[in-house]
C-alpha positions as CSV (number, residue, x, y, z in Angstrom):
1,M,22.5,27.5,69.3
2,K,22.1,28.7,72.8
3,T,25.6,30.2,72.6
4,F,24.6,31.9,69.4
5,A,21.6,33.3,70.8
6,R,23.9,34.8,73.8
7,I,26.1,36.2,71.3
8,L,23.4,37.9,69.4
9,I,21.7,39.3,72.6
10,A,25.3,40.6,73.7
11,A,25.9,42.3,70.3
12,A,22.4,43.9,70.3
13,S,22.9,45.2,73.8
14,C,26.3,46.8,72.7
15,F,24.7,48.1,69.6
16,A,21.7,49.7,71.5
17,L,24.0,51.3,74.0
18,H,26.1,53.0,71.6
19,A,23.8,53.8,68.7
20,H,20.7,55.6,69.8
21,A,21.9,59.2,69.6
22,A,23.7,59.4,66.3
23,C,20.6,59.4,64.1
24,E,16.9,59.8,64.5
25,L,16.2,56.6,62.7
26,P,14.6,53.6,64.6
27,L,17.2,51.1,65.7
28,P,16.7,47.6,64.3
29,N,15.8,44.8,66.8
30,A,18.2,42.0,66.9
31,V,17.5,39.1,64.6
32,K,16.9,35.9,66.7
33,V,18.6,33.2,64.6
34,L,17.4,30.2,66.6
35,A,16.5,27.9,63.8
36,D,18.9,25.0,63.4
37,G,19.8,24.9,59.7
38,A,20.1,21.0,59.7
39,T,16.5,20.7,60.9
40,A,14.8,23.8,59.6
41,S,12.2,23.5,56.7
42,A,12.7,25.4,53.4
43,E,10.1,27.7,54.4
44,G,11.8,28.4,57.7
45,I,15.0,29.2,56.0
46,A,13.2,31.5,53.6
47,A,11.5,33.4,56.2
48,L,14.6,33.7,58.2
49,R,16.5,35.0,55.0
50,A,13.7,37.6,54.4
51,E,14.0,38.8,58.1
52,I,17.7,39.0,57.9
53,N,17.7,40.9,54.6
54,A,15.1,43.4,56.1
55,Y,17.4,43.7,59.2
56,R,20.4,44.3,56.9
57,D,18.5,47.0,55.1
58,V,17.8,48.9,58.4
59,V,21.1,48.6,59.7
60,T,22.6,49.9,56.3
61,T,20.4,52.7,56.4
62,Y,21.4,53.6,60.0
63,V,25.0,53.2,59.0
64,D,24.4,55.7,56.2
65,C,22.8,58.0,58.4
66,V,25.7,58.0,60.8
67,D,28.2,58.5,57.8
68,Q,26.2,61.5,56.6
69,E,26.2,62.8,60.4
70,L,29.9,62.4,60.4
71,A,30.5,64.1,57.1
72,A,28.2,66.9,58.3
73,A,30.2,67.4,61.4
74,G,33.0,68.7,59.4
75,E,36.3,69.9,60.9
76,E,34.7,72.0,63.6
77,A,33.6,68.8,65.4
78,S,35.7,67.6,68.3
79,A,37.8,64.4,67.8
80,E,35.8,63.0,70.7
81,Y,32.5,63.6,68.9
82,K,33.8,62.0,65.7
83,S,35.2,59.1,67.6
84,I,31.6,58.6,69.1
85,L,30.1,58.5,65.7
86,V,32.7,56.2,64.3
87,N,32.2,53.8,67.3
88,R,28.5,53.9,66.8
89,R,28.9,53.1,63.1
90,N,31.4,50.3,63.7
91,A,29.2,48.7,66.4
92,A,26.2,48.6,64.0
93,A,28.4,47.1,61.2
94,A,29.9,44.5,63.6
95,E,26.5,43.4,64.8
96,L,25.4,42.9,61.1
97,D,28.5,40.9,60.4
98,I,27.8,38.6,63.3
99,V,24.3,38.0,62.1
100,A,25.4,37.5,58.6
101,V,28.0,35.0,59.5
102,A,25.5,33.0,61.8
103,F,23.0,33.0,59.0
104,N,25.4,31.6,56.5
105,R,26.5,29.0,58.9
106,Q,22.7,27.8,59.4
107,L,22.2,28.0,55.5
108,R,25.2,25.8,54.8
109,A,23.9,23.2,57.4
110,F,20.4,23.4,55.8
111,K,21.8,22.9,52.5
112,A,24.0,20.0,53.6
113,A,21.0,18.4,55.2
114,H,18.5,18.9,52.5
115,P,20.5,18.5,49.2
116,E,17.1,17.9,47.5
117,E,16.1,21.5,48.2
118,Q,19.2,22.7,46.1
119,A,17.6,21.6,42.8
120,A,14.2,23.2,43.6
121,S,15.3,26.4,45.0
122,Q,16.8,29.5,43.3
123,P,20.4,30.1,43.5
124,S,21.0,32.1,46.5
125,S,23.6,34.7,47.4
126,S,25.0,34.7,51.0
127,T,23.8,37.5,53.1
128,Q,26.8,39.8,53.6
129,S,27.3,43.1,55.4
130,S,27.6,46.1,53.2
131,A,28.4,48.3,56.2
132,G,32.1,47.6,56.7
133,S,34.0,49.0,59.8
134,Q,35.9,52.3,59.7
135,A,38.8,53.4,61.9
136,P,38.3,56.2,64.4
137,P,39.7,59.5,63.6
138,Q,43.1,60.1,65.1
């Protein structure tokens, strides 16, 4: 889990460096997925899911804002400016993907370690990024 925490910190640092100027929205704090799914409680996993879903919503809102700014930039904007916006958008989407993959890994570990919880819990869908990456303009 220490490696995972380092990955999240690195991703958050990259996101913070690249994303602050595109939109006047608050940037999300990095989600600290430190729980080990194999030893976590059902309540701990549920709380983590809620935190990650809230994080996903904030990142998605940010990505939508950058997309709107990119569209509003129009043809008059320089290729460099458009590239900056696309890079900011992609950094946010990449961080969200990293968090979603890590959460899903811990969720699978939890389910494997707690098969009795499966019968008691609602069917859950995996957290997935809705903010896919986009190529920079040429």
